[in-house]
C-alpha positions in Angstrom: 13.0 55.7 -34.5 11.8 52.4 -35.9 15.1 50.8 -35.1 14.9 52.1 -31.6 11.4 50.7 -31.0 12.4 47.3 -32.4 15.5 47.2 -30.2 13.4 48.1 -27.1 10.9 45.3 -27.8 13.6 42.8 -28.5 15.6 43.5 -25.3 12.3 43.7 -23.2 11.4 40.2 -24.3 14.9 39.0 -23.5 15.1 40.7 -20.2 11.6 39.7 -18.9 10.8 36.6 -20.9 13.1 34.2 -19.1 10.9 31.9 -17.0 10.9 28.7 -15.0 7.6 26.8 -15.0 6.7 24.7 -12.0 3.6 22.4 -11.8 1.7 21.2 -8.8 -0.5 18.1 -9.5 -3.2 16.2 -7.8 -3.2 12.5 -8.8 -5.0 9.2 -8.2 -3.2 5.9 -8.4 -4.2 2.3 -8.6 -1.8 0.3 -6.5 -0.5 -3.3 -6.4 2.2 -4.9 -4.3 3.5 -8.4 -4.1 4.8 -8.9 -0.5 7.0 -11.4 1.3 6.5 -11.9 5.1 9.3 -11.8 7.6 9.7 -11.8 11.4 6.6 -13.0 13.2 4.5 -12.6 10.1 6.2 -15.5 8.2 5.3 -17.9 11.0 1.6 -17.4 10.2 1.4 -16.5 6.5 3.0 -17.1 3.2 3.4 -14.5 0.4 0.5 -12.1 -0.2 -0.7 -9.4 -2.6 -2.1 -6.1 -1.6 -4.4 -4.0 -3.9 -5.8 -0.5 -3.4 -5.3 3.1 -4.3 -3.8 6.4 -3.3 -4.5 10.1 -3.5 -1.2 11.9 -4.3 -0.4 15.6 -4.1 2.8 16.8 -5.8 4.0 20.4 -5.0 5.8 22.8 -7.3 9.1 21.8 -5.5 8.4 18.0 -6.2 7.5 17.1 -2.7 4.9 14.3 -2.6 2.2 13.7 0.0 -0.2 10.7 -0.3 -2.8 8.7 1.5 -2.8 5.0 0.6 -5.3 2.2 1.4 -4.6 -1.4 0.3 -6.3 -4.6 1.0 -4.3 -7.8 1.8 -5.0 -11.1 0.0 -3.1 -14.3 0.6 -3.8 -18.0 0.1 -1.1 -19.6 2.3 -1.5 -20.1 6.0 1.6 -21.5 7.7 0.2 -21.7 11.2 -0.9 -25.2 12.1 -3.4 -26.8 14.5 -5.8 -23.8 14.4 -8.8 -26.0 14.9 -7.4 -28.4 17.5 -10.0 -27.3 20.0 -13.0 -28.6 17.8 -11.6 -31.3 15.5 -12.5 -34.3 17.7 -10.6 -37.4 18.5 -10.1 -38.4 14.8 -8.9 -35.0 13.8 -11.9 -34.0 11.7 -14.6 -31.3 12.2 -18.2 -32.6 11.9 -21.1 -30.5 10.7 -24.8 -30.8 11.8 -25.4 -33.4 9.0 -22.6 -35.7 10.3 -20.4 -34.8 7.3 -16.8 -33.5 7.2 -17.1 -29.9 5.9 -14.6 -28.3 3.5 -12.9 -25.6 5.4 -10.5 -23.2 3.7 -8.4 -20.5 5.2 -6.9 -17.4 3.7 -5.0 -14.3 4.7 -6.9 -11.0 4.8 -6.2 -7.6 6.1 -5.4 -4.0 5.2 -2.7 -1.4 5.2 -3.3 2.3 5.6 -0.5 4.9 5.4 0.1 8.6 5.1 3.3 9.1 3.1 5.8 11.9 2.5 8.5 11.8 -0.2 10.7 13.9 -2.6 11.1 13.3 -6.3 14.7 13.6 -7.4 14.4 14.6 -11.0 16.2 12.7 -13.8 16.8 14.0 -17.3 14.5 11.8 -19.3 13.0 13.1 -22.5 9.3 13.9 -22.8 8.7 13.4 -19.1 9.2 14.7 -15.6 10.6 11.6 -14.0 12.7 10.8 -11.0 13.7 8.7 -8.0 11.3 9.0 -5.0 12.5 8.0 -1.5 9.5 8.2 0.9 8.5 7.5 4.5 5.0 6.6 5.8 3.1 6.2 9.0 -0.1 4.4 9.5 -2.0 1.3 10.7 -2.0 -2.4 9.5 -4.2 -5.3 10.5 -4.4 -8.9 9.3 -6.4 -12.0 10.1 -7.1 -15.6 9.0 -10.3 -15.6 6.9 -12.2 -18.9 7.5 -14.5 -20.2 4.8 -16.9 -23.2 5.3 -18.1 -24.6 2.0 -20.0 -27.8 2.8 -22.9 -27.7 5.3 -23.7 -25.8 8.4 -21.0 -26.1 11.1 -22.1 -24.6 14.5 -18.5 -24.8 15.8 -17.6 -22.2 13.1 -20.5 -19.8 13.2 -19.7 -16.2 12.4 -19.4 -15.4 16.1 -17.2 -18.4 17.0 -14.9 -17.8 14.0 -13.5 -14.8 15.9 -11.9 -17.2 18.3 -9.8 -18.7 15.6 -9.1 -15.9 13.1 -6.0 -14.5 14.9 -7.0 -10.9 14.2 -3.9 -8.7 14.9 -3.2 -5.1 14.2 -1.2 -2.0 15.2 1.0 1.0 14.5 3.0 0.8 11.2 5.9 2.5 9.5 6.6 2.4 5.8 9.7 3.1 3.7 9.9 2.9 -0.1 12.3 3.7 -2.9 10.6 4.0 -6.3 11.0 5.3 -9.9 8.3 7.7 -10.9 7.6 8.3 -14.6 5.3 11.2 -15.5 4.9 11.7 -19.3 4.4 15.2 -20.6 1.3 14.2 -22.5 -0.2 12.4 -19.4 -0.7 9.2 -21.4 1.8 7.1 -19.4 2.3 7.7 -15.7 3.6 5.1 -13.2 5.6 4.5 -10.1 7.5 1.2 -9.4 10.0 0.1 -6.8 10.5 -1.5 -3.4 8.8 -1.0 -0.1 9.2 -2.1 3.6 6.3 -2.1 6.0 6.8 -2.7 9.7 3.9 -3.3 12.1 4.0 -3.4 15.9 0.9 -5.5 16.2 -0.9 -7.2 19.1 -3.7 -9.8 19.3 -7.0 -7.9 19.1 -9.2 -10.8 20.2 -10.2 -11.2 23.8 -11.0 -14.9 23.4 -8.7 -17.4 21.6 -10.0 -20.9 21.4 -6.8 -22.5 20.2 -4.6 -24.8 22.3 -1.5 -22.9 21.0 -0.1 -20.0 22.9 -0.4 -16.9 20.8 1.9 -14.0 21.7 0.1 -10.8 22.6 2.7 -8.5 21.0 4.2 -9.1 17.5 6.6 -7.5 15.1 5.5 -8.1 11.5 7.4 -7.2 8.4 6.2 -6.9 4.8 8.9 -6.7 2.0 7.3 -5.8 -1.2 7.6 -5.0 -4.9 5.1 -2.2 -5.6 3.5 -0.7 -8.7 1.3 2.3 -9.1 -0.6 3.4 -12.3 -1.1 7.1 -11.9 -4.0 9.3 -13.3 -3.4 13.1 -13.0 -6.6 14.9 -12.0 -5.6 18.6 -11.8 -2.6 20.6 -12.6 -1.6 24.2 -11.6 1.4 25.8 -13.2 3.2 28.7 -11.7 5.7 30.8 -13.7 8.7 32.5 -12.2 10.1 35.4 -14.2 13.8 36.4 -13.9 14.9 40.0 -14.5 18.3 40.8 -15.7 
């Protein structure tokens, strides 16, 4: 009788104890990209960085949904003769004190996308890692940020700066191919790879004070190297039992 009970328990565990654990995860990430401009974008700006964050949801089948917001920072403006309209006969802007102010220009903007991807798992020990191709849809804008350091310059008041900042924005698509590493102990989680961001932009300013002709419609392209540091917030594990 004892042998029969032992055999019954043993085979019950064997028959009903086979399982496949799947985990859905909600995550936050801190994002950084180093981006190269192409198409119309490179005529106006040099390379830029974008910094921001994402909310990421990973399903039990390793589908990934995310919302990403990143702010654009760049120090190189390629477009020339921005202030031709106000620089006078000698090529200098004069402030109210009769001095030549220090005027600096930078690239600023933002990128907002909703992304969808699929993690293709790789057999890496102590992790659930894989290659992630993804697509995104969203909105991108960029402008020339104008900074006046020395003295008050009425020609570049906050209202009048809008006539020179080249604010542009529009519909955007995003494609990326990354490697996602998620450690089993949650101590080391990151995503690194390449991204392409296309933007069908247009000039958003009604008034443009420059002598140059600025096209109303643009096609801007960002080619970037991207890195995300991931912080898991919540996990839910589902267990599937197999009966034989």
